[in-house]
C-alpha positions as CSV (number, residue, x, y, z in Angstrom):
1,M,49.8,-9.1,-67.2
2,L,52.8,-7.1,-68.6
3,R,52.4,-4.3,-66.0
4,R,52.4,-6.8,-63.0
5,F,55.8,-8.6,-64.5
6,A,57.0,-4.9,-64.9
7,A,56.2,-4.0,-61.1
8,L,57.7,-7.5,-60.1
9,G,60.9,-6.3,-62.0
10,A,61.2,-3.2,-60.5
11,V,60.7,-4.4,-56.7
12,A,63.5,-7.1,-57.7
13,A,65.8,-4.3,-59.1
14,A,65.2,-2.2,-55.7
15,L,65.9,-5.3,-53.3
16,L,69.4,-6.4,-55.1
17,P,71.8,-3.7,-53.6
18,L,69.9,-4.5,-50.0
19,A,71.3,-8.3,-50.3
20,G,74.6,-7.2,-51.6
21,C,74.9,-5.0,-48.2
22,G,75.2,-8.0,-46.0
23,A,77.5,-9.9,-48.3
24,T,81.5,-10.5,-47.1
25,P,83.6,-8.0,-49.6
26,T,86.4,-10.1,-51.5
27,P,89.5,-8.6,-50.3
28,A,91.4,-7.2,-53.5
29,A,94.6,-9.3,-54.8
30,T,97.8,-7.7,-53.1
31,H,101.2,-7.9,-55.5
32,S,104.3,-7.9,-53.2
33,S,107.5,-6.5,-54.8
34,P,110.3,-8.9,-54.6
35,P,113.0,-8.0,-51.7
36,A,115.9,-5.7,-53.0
37,V,119.1,-7.3,-53.4
38,P,121.7,-5.5,-51.4
39,A,124.5,-3.9,-53.5
40,P,127.6,-6.3,-53.1
41,D,130.3,-4.7,-50.6
42,P,133.3,-2.7,-52.6
43,G,135.8,-4.6,-50.9
44,D,134.4,-8.1,-51.4
45,V,134.0,-7.0,-55.2
46,L,138.3,-5.6,-55.5
47,A,139.0,-8.6,-53.3
48,A,137.2,-10.8,-56.1
49,A,138.9,-9.0,-59.0
50,V,142.1,-9.6,-57.3
51,T,141.8,-13.5,-57.0
52,R,140.2,-13.7,-60.7
53,T,143.7,-11.7,-61.8
54,T,146.2,-13.9,-60.0
55,G,148.0,-16.5,-62.0
56,V,146.6,-15.2,-65.3
57,N,148.9,-14.2,-68.2
58,L,148.4,-10.4,-68.5
59,K,150.1,-7.0,-70.7
60,V,151.7,-4.5,-68.0
61,E,152.2,-0.8,-67.8
62,I,154.1,0.8,-64.9
63,S,154.5,4.0,-64.5
64,D,155.8,6.6,-61.8
65,S,156.0,10.3,-61.2
66,T,159.7,10.2,-61.8
67,G,159.4,9.2,-65.7
68,D,160.4,5.7,-65.3
69,D,157.7,3.9,-67.2
70,F,157.7,0.1,-68.2
71,L,155.8,-1.4,-70.6
72,G,155.8,-5.6,-70.7
73,S,154.1,-8.8,-69.9
74,Y,153.6,-11.5,-67.1
75,D,153.3,-15.2,-67.3
76,G,150.7,-16.1,-65.1
77,T,151.9,-19.7,-64.6
78,S,156.0,-19.1,-64.4
79,H,155.3,-15.8,-62.1
80,T,157.9,-14.2,-64.6
81,A,157.9,-10.8,-66.1
82,A,159.4,-9.0,-68.9
83,L,159.7,-5.5,-69.2
84,E,161.5,-2.9,-71.4
85,Q,161.7,0.7,-70.6
86,A,159.2,3.0,-72.3
87,P,160.5,5.1,-75.6
88,G,162.4,7.7,-74.6
89,G,164.2,6.3,-71.8
90,T,167.9,4.5,-71.3
91,G,166.6,1.3,-73.0
92,L,166.4,-0.8,-69.9
93,K,165.4,-4.4,-70.0
94,V,164.2,-6.5,-67.3
95,T,163.3,-10.0,-67.1
96,V,162.1,-11.1,-63.5
97,T,161.6,-14.4,-61.9
98,P,160.4,-14.8,-58.0
99,T,164.1,-15.0,-57.3
100,D,166.3,-13.5,-60.0
101,Y,166.3,-10.2,-61.6
102,Y,168.0,-9.7,-65.2
103,L,169.2,-6.5,-66.1
104,G,170.0,-5.7,-69.9
105,G,169.9,-3.4,-72.5
106,L,172.5,-0.7,-71.1
107,R,175.3,0.8,-73.3
108,T,177.5,0.0,-70.1
109,L,176.8,-3.4,-70.3
110,K,177.7,-3.7,-74.5
111,G,174.8,-6.4,-75.3
112,G,175.5,-8.2,-72.0
113,T,172.8,-9.0,-69.2
114,W,173.6,-8.6,-65.6
115,R,172.0,-11.6,-63.6
116,L,171.4,-10.3,-59.8
117,K,169.5,-12.4,-56.6
118,I,166.7,-10.1,-55.5
119,T,167.3,-10.8,-51.6
120,K,170.8,-9.2,-52.1
121,L,169.7,-6.0,-53.6
122,R,169.4,-3.1,-51.3
123,D,166.2,-1.9,-49.7
124,A,166.6,1.3,-51.2
125,S,167.6,0.0,-54.3
126,S,165.7,2.2,-57.3
127,Q,165.2,-1.5,-58.9
128,A,162.9,-3.0,-56.2
129,L,160.0,-1.3,-58.0
130,L,160.6,-4.0,-60.4
131,T,161.2,-6.9,-58.6
132,D,157.5,-7.8,-58.5
133,V,155.4,-6.5,-61.1
134,L,151.7,-7.7,-59.8
135,V,152.8,-6.5,-55.8
136,P,150.3,-4.3,-55.8
137,M,147.3,-7.1,-55.7
138,T,149.6,-8.1,-52.3
139,L,148.7,-4.3,-51.3
140,L,145.3,-4.8,-51.8
141,S,145.2,-7.7,-49.6
142,G,145.3,-5.1,-46.8
143,A,142.9,-2.5,-48.0
144,S,140.4,-1.2,-45.8
145,G,137.7,1.2,-46.1
146,V,136.6,0.4,-49.6
147,Q,134.4,2.8,-51.3
148,Q,132.9,2.5,-55.1
149,T,133.6,5.9,-56.6
150,A,132.0,5.0,-59.9
151,P,131.0,2.0,-61.8
152,G,134.1,-0.3,-61.6
153,R,136.0,2.5,-59.7
154,Y,137.3,2.0,-56.0
155,L,139.0,4.2,-53.4
156,G,140.6,2.8,-50.0
157,H,143.0,2.6,-47.5
158,I,146.2,0.2,-47.3
159,D,148.6,0.1,-44.2
160,A,151.9,-1.6,-46.1
161,T,153.3,-2.5,-42.6
162,Q,150.8,-5.1,-42.1
163,V,151.1,-7.1,-46.1
164,K,154.1,-9.7,-46.5
165,G,155.5,-10.9,-49.5
166,A,154.9,-14.3,-50.7
167,T,158.3,-14.1,-52.8
168,P,161.7,-12.6,-52.4
169,G,160.4,-10.3,-55.4
170,E,157.4,-9.3,-53.5
171,Q,158.9,-8.6,-50.4
172,K,161.7,-6.4,-51.6
173,F,159.4,-4.2,-53.1
174,L,157.3,-4.0,-50.1
175,D,160.8,-3.6,-47.6
176,H,161.5,-0.5,-50.7
177,V,158.3,1.3,-49.6
178,L,158.7,0.6,-45.9
179,K,162.0,2.1,-45.7
180,A,161.1,5.3,-47.6
181,A,157.6,5.7,-46.1
182,G,158.5,4.9,-42.5
183,A,155.1,5.6,-40.4
184,N,153.4,7.1,-43.7
185,A,153.0,3.7,-45.1
186,Q,150.3,2.9,-42.9
187,T,147.9,5.3,-44.5
188,L,148.6,4.9,-47.9
189,V,145.2,5.9,-50.4
190,F,144.4,4.2,-53.2
191,T,142.6,4.2,-56.4
192,A,141.9,0.7,-58.4
193,T,139.6,-0.1,-61.3
194,V,138.2,-3.4,-62.1
195,D,136.7,-4.1,-65.9
196,E,133.4,-5.6,-67.3
197,H,134.8,-9.3,-66.8
198,G,135.9,-8.7,-63.1
199,Y,139.7,-8.4,-63.9
200,L,141.7,-6.1,-61.7
201,S,142.7,-3.4,-64.5
202,G,144.1,-0.6,-62.6
203,F,145.9,0.4,-59.7
204,K,147.6,3.7,-58.2
205,T,148.7,5.1,-55.0
206,T,151.4,7.7,-53.8
207,F,154.6,6.3,-52.1
208,P,155.8,8.4,-49.6
209,G,159.5,9.9,-49.7
210,L,160.4,7.0,-52.3
211,A,162.5,9.3,-54.8
212,G,165.4,11.0,-52.5
213,G,162.7,12.0,-49.5
214,K,159.7,13.0,-52.4
215,D,156.8,11.2,-53.2
216,V,156.2,9.2,-55.8
217,V,153.1,8.3,-57.6
218,Y,153.2,4.7,-58.7
219,G,150.5,3.4,-61.4
220,L,149.7,-0.2,-62.8
221,K,147.8,-0.6,-65.6
222,L,146.6,-4.6,-66.5
223,S,145.2,-6.0,-70.1
224,D,145.0,-8.8,-72.3
225,F,143.8,-11.0,-69.6
226,G,144.5,-14.9,-70.5
227,A,146.5,-13.8,-73.8
228,P,149.1,-16.0,-74.7
229,V,152.5,-14.9,-73.8
230,T,156.0,-16.0,-74.4
231,I,158.9,-14.9,-72.2
232,V,162.4,-16.0,-72.3
233,I,164.9,-16.1,-69.1
234,P,168.2,-14.5,-70.6
235,S,170.9,-17.4,-71.1
236,G,174.1,-18.0,-72.7
237,T,177.4,-16.3,-72.5
238,K,176.5,-13.0,-72.4
239,V,174.7,-13.7,-69.2
240,V,177.0,-13.0,-66.0
241,D,176.4,-12.6,-62.5
242,A,176.4,-9.1,-61.6
243,P,179.7,-8.2,-59.6
244,D,179.5,-6.9,-55.9
245,K,179.5,-3.5,-56.5
246,A,176.6,-3.5,-58.9
247,Y,174.6,-4.3,-55.3
248,A,176.1,-1.3,-54.1
249,T,175.2,0.9,-56.4
250,L,171.7,-0.2,-58.3
C-alpha cells in the first residue's frame, strides 16, 4: 500500500508542471512614476517677486560706480523714502515723495532743507537717480529673455524705451537714463536676486553714458521686508522752496 501511494504521488508531481502550461500568466504589477513637474518660468518667478515686493516697507542700499552710495528706508504705504549718503560722502540727506524732493545735509544749506518739485528737475540732473528708489521694479516690467543662472539669481534684458513711470519720480529717473543712453537704452543687461521668501532683494545694471558720457554701474539692495518704518517729511521754517537757480545746477 505504501508503495502505491508513493507511485501516485510521483505521477501527480510530474503532471503539475504540465497543468501549469495551459494557464494564463498573471501580469506583473506596474508602478508608473508621477509626471515630472516642469520648472517655473524664470520670467514668471521674477515678475512674482516684483509683485510681492511692491507696497512693502523695506531698507534700501543704492550704489553706483561713481561712488555715490546711499542708505535708507522706504515706506510702502506712503511711497516715501528717506536716504542718507554713505559715510565718507558729503552728508547729503534726501527725502523723496512721489512728487517732491527734499534736499538737506549740505554745508551750503546751513542746516536748512530745499524742497524741489520733481517735475522741474532737469532730465540731466544728477539727483534724478534718487527721485524713485524702487524704479528698478518698474524697469523689470520690461524684462525679456530672463534666465535663472543660479538659485535665486536671474539674468535678462530690458528695453528702457518701452517702460513708463507711474509717478513723476519714476518718470524723471527713466528720462534721465534715456537722455544719457539714447538708443543704447534698448539693450540694458540686468541681474536680479530673489530671496528665500520670494522678495526681490537685488538689482544691478549698467546705464550707458550716465556720467559725462561714461557708463555707470547702478545697484540696488533691498532687505528687512515688512519691518516697521517711520519717515518724517521735512517741515518747519528751515524748509524752503528751492530757488530757480538750483534747478539749473543740480
